[in-house]
C-alpha positions as CSV (number, residue, x, y, z in Angstrom):
1,M,39.7,1.4,-2.7
2,S,41.4,-1.0,-1.3
3,E,41.8,-3.1,-4.2
4,K,40.7,-3.0,-7.8
5,V,37.4,-4.8,-7.5
6,L,36.2,-4.0,-11.2
7,L,38.4,-4.7,-14.1
8,I,37.2,-3.2,-17.2
9,E,38.4,-3.4,-20.9
10,D,36.5,-1.7,-24.1
11,I,36.9,-3.7,-27.2
12,P,36.5,-2.5,-30.9
13,V,34.0,-3.5,-32.5
14,E,35.2,-4.3,-36.1
15,G,32.5,-2.8,-39.0
16,S,30.7,-0.5,-36.1
17,K,28.9,2.4,-37.2
18,P,29.9,5.3,-36.2
19,A,32.9,4.4,-36.6
20,G,35.1,3.6,-32.7
21,G,32.5,1.4,-30.9
22,V,33.2,-0.8,-28.5
23,I,31.9,-3.3,-26.3
24,S,33.2,-2.8,-22.8
25,V,33.8,-5.4,-20.6
26,W,33.2,-5.5,-16.9
27,T,34.8,-8.1,-14.9
28,L,34.1,-8.2,-11.3
29,N,37.4,-8.9,-9.3
30,R,37.0,-10.3,-6.5
31,P,38.2,-13.7,-6.8
32,E,39.0,-15.3,-3.6
33,K,35.5,-14.3,-2.4
34,L,34.0,-15.2,-5.2
35,N,33.1,-11.9,-6.6
36,A,30.5,-11.2,-4.0
37,L,29.5,-7.4,-4.0
38,N,31.0,-4.8,-1.2
39,A,30.9,-1.2,-0.6
40,D,33.8,-1.0,-2.6
41,S,32.1,-3.0,-6.0
42,H,29.0,-0.9,-5.5
43,V,31.0,2.5,-6.0
44,A,33.4,1.2,-9.1
45,L,30.1,-0.5,-10.6
46,K,27.9,2.8,-10.3
47,E,31.7,4.9,-11.7
48,A,31.4,2.2,-14.8
49,C,27.8,2.8,-15.2
50,S,28.4,6.6,-15.1
51,R,31.3,6.7,-17.9
52,A,29.6,4.1,-19.8
53,E,27.1,6.1,-20.0
54,S,28.3,9.3,-21.6
55,D,30.8,7.5,-23.0
56,D,29.4,7.2,-27.3
57,S,32.1,5.1,-28.2
58,V,30.2,2.2,-26.0
59,R,27.7,0.2,-27.7
60,V,27.4,-2.5,-25.2
61,V,28.5,-3.6,-21.7
62,I,29.2,-7.2,-20.7
63,I,29.4,-7.9,-16.6
64,R,30.8,-10.8,-16.4
65,G,33.2,-12.3,-12.8
66,A,36.5,-12.9,-12.6
67,A,37.5,-16.7,-12.8
68,P,38.7,-18.4,-9.8
69,L,42.3,-18.3,-8.7
70,P,44.5,-21.4,-8.8
71,A,43.9,-23.5,-5.4
72,S,47.2,-23.3,-3.5
73,E,49.1,-26.6,-2.6
74,G,46.7,-29.4,-0.1
75,K,43.6,-26.3,-0.7
76,R,40.3,-27.5,-2.7
77,Q,39.9,-25.6,-6.1
78,K,37.1,-22.5,-6.0
79,P,34.5,-22.8,-8.3
80,A,33.4,-20.4,-10.6
81,A,31.1,-17.7,-10.0
82,F,30.0,-14.3,-11.3
83,A,29.0,-13.0,-8.1
84,A,28.0,-15.2,-4.9
85,G,25.9,-12.5,-3.1
86,A,26.9,-9.7,-0.9
87,D,29.4,-9.6,1.6
88,I,27.5,-10.5,4.8
89,S,30.5,-9.0,6.6
90,E,29.6,-5.5,6.4
91,F,25.9,-6.5,7.3
92,V,27.3,-7.1,10.9
93,G,25.3,-5.0,13.7
94,K,24.1,-2.7,10.7
95,N,20.4,-1.3,11.9
96,S,18.2,0.3,8.8
97,D,19.1,4.0,9.1
98,E,22.1,2.6,7.9
99,V,21.9,0.6,5.2
100,R,19.4,2.4,4.0
101,P,21.2,5.1,1.8
102,F,23.8,2.4,0.6
103,F,20.3,0.3,-1.2
104,E,18.5,3.8,-2.0
105,N,22.2,4.7,-4.5
106,N,23.0,1.0,-5.7
107,A,24.7,0.2,-8.6
108,W,21.7,-2.9,-9.5
109,E,19.5,0.4,-10.2
110,K,22.7,2.2,-11.9
111,V,23.3,-1.0,-14.2
112,W,19.5,-1.5,-14.8
113,N,18.4,2.7,-15.8
114,M,21.5,2.8,-18.2
115,S,20.4,3.0,-21.7
116,K,23.3,1.3,-23.5
117,P,22.0,-2.6,-23.7
118,T,23.6,-4.7,-21.4
119,I,24.4,-8.8,-20.9
120,A,25.5,-10.8,-18.1
121,M,28.1,-13.1,-19.0
122,V,27.0,-16.0,-16.1
123,D,29.6,-18.3,-15.6
124,G,28.9,-20.5,-11.8
125,F,27.0,-19.2,-8.5
126,A,25.5,-16.1,-9.2
127,L,23.3,-15.9,-6.2
128,G,21.7,-12.9,-3.8
129,G,22.8,-10.2,-4.8
130,G,24.4,-11.5,-8.0
131,T,21.4,-13.1,-9.4
132,E,19.5,-8.9,-9.2
133,L,22.9,-8.4,-10.9
134,A,22.4,-10.4,-13.5
135,L,18.9,-9.1,-13.4
136,S,19.3,-5.6,-13.6
137,C,21.0,-6.4,-17.1
138,D,18.7,-6.8,-20.1
139,I,20.0,-10.5,-21.6
140,R,21.3,-13.0,-19.2
141,I,23.6,-16.2,-21.1
142,A,24.7,-18.4,-18.8
143,S,27.5,-21.9,-18.9
144,N,25.7,-25.3,-17.8
145,R,27.2,-24.9,-14.4
146,A,25.7,-22.0,-13.3
147,K,23.2,-21.3,-10.7
148,F,20.6,-18.8,-9.4
149,G,19.3,-18.3,-6.1
150,T,18.2,-15.4,-3.4
151,P,19.0,-17.2,-0.1
152,E,18.8,-14.4,1.6
153,I,16.1,-15.5,3.5
154,N,18.4,-18.0,5.3
155,L,19.8,-14.7,6.5
156,G,16.4,-13.1,8.1
157,L,16.3,-11.2,5.2
158,I,14.4,-10.8,1.4
159,P,16.7,-9.8,-1.7
160,G,17.1,-6.4,-1.4
161,G,18.3,-5.0,-4.8
162,G,15.0,-5.7,-7.0
163,G,15.2,-9.0,-7.1
164,T,11.7,-9.7,-5.7
165,Q,9.8,-7.4,-8.4
166,R,12.3,-8.3,-11.7
167,L,11.9,-12.2,-10.4
168,A,8.0,-12.0,-10.4
169,N,8.0,-9.9,-13.9
170,I,10.6,-12.5,-15.6
171,L,9.6,-16.4,-13.7
172,G,5.4,-15.0,-12.3
173,Y,4.7,-15.0,-9.3
174,G,4.9,-18.5,-7.8
175,K,7.9,-19.4,-9.3
176,A,9.0,-16.3,-8.1
177,M,7.8,-16.8,-4.4
178,E,9.3,-20.4,-4.6
179,M,13.2,-18.7,-4.9
180,V,12.5,-16.2,-2.3
181,M,11.0,-18.4,0.7
182,T,13.3,-21.2,0.1
183,G,16.0,-20.0,-0.9
184,N,17.2,-22.7,-3.6
185,M,18.9,-22.5,-6.2
186,V,18.1,-23.0,-9.5
187,N,20.4,-24.4,-11.8
188,A,21.0,-23.5,-15.4
189,E,19.0,-25.7,-17.6
190,D,16.2,-24.7,-15.1
191,A,17.1,-21.3,-15.7
192,L,16.8,-21.9,-19.4
193,R,13.4,-23.4,-19.2
194,L,11.9,-20.8,-16.9
195,G,12.7,-18.0,-19.0
196,L,15.7,-16.9,-16.1
197,V,18.5,-16.9,-19.0
198,N,18.3,-16.5,-22.9
199,D,20.9,-19.5,-22.9
200,I,23.2,-21.7,-22.0
201,C,26.7,-23.3,-23.1
202,E,29.8,-25.2,-21.9
203,P,31.8,-22.9,-19.8
204,E,34.3,-23.1,-22.3
205,D,32.0,-21.2,-25.4
206,L,30.8,-18.8,-22.9
207,E,32.9,-15.8,-24.1
208,G,32.5,-16.7,-27.5
209,S,28.9,-17.1,-27.1
210,V,28.0,-13.3,-25.5
211,M,30.6,-11.7,-27.5
212,K,29.2,-12.9,-30.3
213,M,25.7,-11.7,-29.4
214,A,27.6,-8.2,-28.3
215,E,29.0,-7.5,-32.0
216,N,25.7,-8.3,-33.3
217,I,23.6,-5.9,-31.2
218,A,26.8,-3.2,-31.1
219,R,26.9,-3.2,-35.5
220,K,23.1,-1.5,-35.1
221,S,22.5,1.8,-35.2
222,P,23.4,2.9,-31.4
223,Y,20.6,5.5,-31.3
224,T,17.9,3.0,-32.4
225,I,18.8,0.3,-30.0
226,K,18.2,3.2,-27.3
227,V,14.8,3.6,-28.8
228,A,14.0,-0.8,-28.3
229,K,15.0,-1.2,-25.4
230,R,13.0,2.3,-24.0
231,A,9.8,0.9,-25.9
232,V,10.3,-2.5,-24.5
233,R,11.3,-0.9,-20.8
234,A,7.8,0.8,-21.0
235,A,6.2,-2.8,-21.2
236,L,7.1,-3.3,-17.6
237,D,5.9,-0.2,-16.4
238,L,2.6,0.6,-18.3
239,P,-0.6,-1.7,-19.2
240,M,-0.9,-3.0,-22.8
241,S,-2.7,0.1,-24.1
242,E,-0.5,2.4,-23.2
243,G,2.4,0.6,-24.1
244,I,0.6,0.3,-27.0
245,L,0.8,3.6,-27.6
246,A,3.9,4.5,-26.5
247,E,5.6,2.1,-29.1
248,R,3.7,3.5,-31.5
249,S,4.9,6.9,-30.7
250,E,8.9,5.8,-30.5
251,F,8.4,4.2,-34.0
252,V,6.8,7.6,-35.4
253,A,9.7,9.8,-34.2
254,L,12.3,7.1,-35.6
255,F,11.0,8.1,-39.2
256,D,12.9,11.7,-38.7
257,T,16.0,9.9,-37.9
258,E,19.1,9.8,-40.7
259,D,19.8,6.5,-39.9
260,K,15.3,5.2,-40.1
261,E,16.8,6.9,-43.6
262,I,19.8,5.4,-44.3
263,G,18.5,1.6,-43.3
264,V,16.3,1.5,-45.5
265,Q,18.1,2.8,-48.4
266,A,20.8,0.2,-47.7
267,F,17.7,-2.5,-47.5
268,L,16.9,-1.5,-50.6
269,E,20.5,-1.6,-52.5
270,R,21.6,-4.9,-50.6
271,K,23.8,-3.3,-48.7
272,D,25.7,-2.3,-45.1
273,A,23.6,0.6,-43.4
274,D,26.5,3.1,-43.0
275,W,24.7,4.3,-39.3
276,V,25.6,8.1,-37.8
277,G,23.7,7.7,-34.5
278,N,20.4,10.1,-34.7
């Protein structure tokens, strides 16, 4: 890669059990392009997903955008951005045969399919592929200056990273249609009202709010967290009756784990659970 498009910082979690747990913070690092996702970004994100998936110390992943660079003299300051869409220059002159391999092996699905919990920290613009990346995460927390949108319609395109499906699941049919067919942006307050984000806060409070939630999750049993994510995800793919059966199967199986016994005994003894992770 010609530039380091993704920065990764692993932050230790005090009190995590088993010991050594970290929160892995991934920063999309193309501030001069409002962190727009290009081919290198996808490669870096996919590699980061594979690394986090195989690393037992990683308990939670946070994805964020780099802060804008200081404006040079006489230039306007660029706005904050999570990821302001795709790098459209890479679409020029491409036909379906050329783009299909990229979209069949993309970072959005790699993030979506991770077993580790993921949180999108959204400050500023999250447009197009940026909205889709946020939607690929389990939880979204945004600043009150965040804006979401799927403006692909203005390019003669539609969302191609799962946006049509995930928006319909989260917002419902009508609002998803409105976002996709108008390309209009949704502000942070409306995003919260619609359930597109879990919470909003002042920009200066965003990192603290996200880290607080990530630390909370990171101190739970890492095995049980994976099971919880799998069970909730089943609701997206299965009819209710089948989802109830899937949940019951996951719940019952947890009674054969060490962490279930540790958690129950810790509750009865009014102490913190000393998880072992299985």
